C-alpha positions as CSV (number, residue, x, y, z in Angstrom):
1,X,-0.1,-0.3,0.1
2,X,1.5,3.2,-1.2
3,X,2.4,5.6,1.7
4,X,-0.3,8.2,0.6
5,X,-3.1,5.7,0.9
6,X,-1.7,4.5,4.5
7,X,-2.5,8.3,5.7
8,X,-5.5,8.7,4.0
9,X,-6.5,5.4,5.7
10,X,-5.4,6.4,9.2
11,X,-7.0,9.6,8.9
12,X,-10.1,8.1,8.3
13,X,-9.6,5.7,11.0
14,X,-8.7,8.2,13.5
15,X,-11.9,10.4,12.5
16,X,-14.3,7.7,12.9
17,X,-12.8,6.2,15.8
18,X,-13.2,10.4,17.1
19,X,-16.8,10.3,15.8
20,X,-17.9,7.1,17.9
21,X,-16.2,8.6,21.2
22,X,-18.0,11.0,20.8
23,X,-21.2,9.7,20.3
24,X,-20.3,7.5,22.9
25,X,-19.8,10.3,25.7
26,X,-23.2,12.0,24.7
27,X,-24.7,8.4,24.9
28,X,-23.3,8.8,28.8
29,X,-24.3,12.1,29.3
30,X,-28.1,11.3,28.5
31,X,-28.2,8.0,30.5
32,X,-26.5,9.8,33.7
33,X,-28.9,12.8,33.4
34,X,-32.1,10.6,33.4
35,X,-30.9,8.9,36.5
36,X,-31.3,12.9,38.0
37,X,-34.3,13.6,39.4
38,X,-35.3,16.9,37.3
39,X,-38.3,18.8,36.8
40,X,-40.3,16.2,35.2
41,X,-40.0,13.6,38.2
42,X,-42.0,16.0,39.7
43,X,-45.6,15.9,41.3
44,X,-48.0,18.8,40.9
45,X,-51.7,18.0,42.8
46,X,-54.1,20.7,42.5
47,X,-56.7,20.3,44.7
48,X,-60.4,21.9,44.9
49,X,-62.1,21.8,48.2
50,X,-65.3,23.1,48.1
51,X,-66.6,24.1,51.9
52,X,-70.0,24.8,52.7
53,X,-70.4,27.8,53.5
54,X,-71.5,27.5,57.2
55,X,-68.3,25.7,57.9
56,X,-65.8,28.3,55.7
57,X,-63.9,29.8,59.2
58,X,-63.7,26.2,60.4
59,X,-62.4,24.7,57.1
60,X,-60.1,27.6,56.6
61,X,-58.7,26.8,59.4
62,X,-58.1,23.2,59.0
63,X,-56.5,23.8,55.3
64,X,-54.3,26.6,57.0
65,X,-52.8,24.1,59.4
66,X,-52.7,21.2,56.9
67,X,-50.4,23.8,54.8
68,X,-48.2,24.7,57.6
69,X,-48.1,20.7,58.6
70,X,-47.0,19.9,55.0
71,X,-44.6,22.2,54.5
72,X,-42.6,20.4,56.7
73,X,-42.6,17.2,55.0
74,X,-39.0,15.7,53.3
75,X,-39.6,16.1,49.3
76,X,-42.0,19.1,49.9
77,X,-41.3,22.0,47.1
78,X,-44.1,24.0,47.0
79,X,-47.8,24.1,48.7
80,X,-50.3,27.4,48.4
81,X,-53.8,27.3,49.4
82,X,-56.1,29.8,47.1
83,X,-59.7,31.2,47.9
84,X,-61.7,32.1,45.2
85,X,-62.6,35.9,44.8
86,X,-66.2,35.7,44.3
87,X,-67.0,32.7,46.7
88,X,-64.5,32.1,49.5
89,X,-66.0,29.0,51.0
90,X,-64.0,27.1,47.5
91,X,-60.6,26.6,48.0
92,X,-57.2,25.2,46.0
93,X,-54.6,23.9,46.8
94,X,-51.5,23.2,44.6
95,X,-49.1,21.2,46.1
96,X,-45.2,20.6,43.9
97,X,-43.7,17.3,45.4
98,X,-40.3,16.2,44.4
99,X,-41.4,12.8,43.8
100,X,-44.2,10.4,43.6
101,X,-42.4,8.5,45.9
102,X,-42.7,12.0,48.3
103,X,-46.3,12.4,47.4
104,X,-47.3,8.8,48.5
105,X,-45.2,9.2,52.1
106,X,-47.1,12.5,52.3
107,X,-50.8,10.9,51.4
108,X,-49.6,8.3,54.8
109,X,-49.1,11.4,56.6
110,X,-51.0,11.2,60.0
111,X,-51.7,15.2,59.7
112,X,-52.5,14.5,56.2
113,X,-55.1,11.5,57.3
114,X,-56.4,13.4,59.9
115,X,-57.2,16.7,57.7
116,X,-59.3,14.6,55.1
117,X,-61.4,13.4,58.3
118,X,-61.6,16.2,59.6
119,X,-62.5,18.5,56.5
120,X,-64.8,15.6,55.3
121,X,-68.1,16.6,56.7
122,X,-67.6,20.4,56.0
123,X,-67.8,19.7,52.1
124,X,-70.3,20.9,50.3
125,X,-68.5,18.7,47.3
126,X,-66.8,16.2,46.1
127,X,-62.6,16.2,47.6
128,X,-61.0,17.0,43.8
129,X,-57.9,16.0,43.8
130,X,-56.0,15.8,40.4
131,X,-52.5,15.1,40.0
132,X,-50.1,16.2,37.4
133,X,-47.1,16.3,35.8
134,X,-45.2,19.0,34.3
135,X,-44.9,19.6,30.0
136,X,-42.4,21.4,28.8
């Protein structure tokens, strides 16, 4: 094989090896990122709580205590409650949890079970909790 063709062969071989190494590093980096918890692993819970008008004060007090207790839990990212402007007995809870496991632990927590048991007789409609994942 002439010298020029040996040099070209070596260049092509090195180029191919370089391309393979670059592609392999992208693949490994992708696997590492897939194992790290990210925004798409978080659980977003949006709950509508409609309290009978006669129970608004007591129900709101229960909800405030629930929010305070839930914020202390491991895996809680953000927990907020909102009252509808035109009907203050219609409340919405927005919760963000690090993972499904954190949310499941929250559901089993004593204060969560107690809150749901105590709020239930005050409800004007069923407790409406819906879970979401980030779309972006």
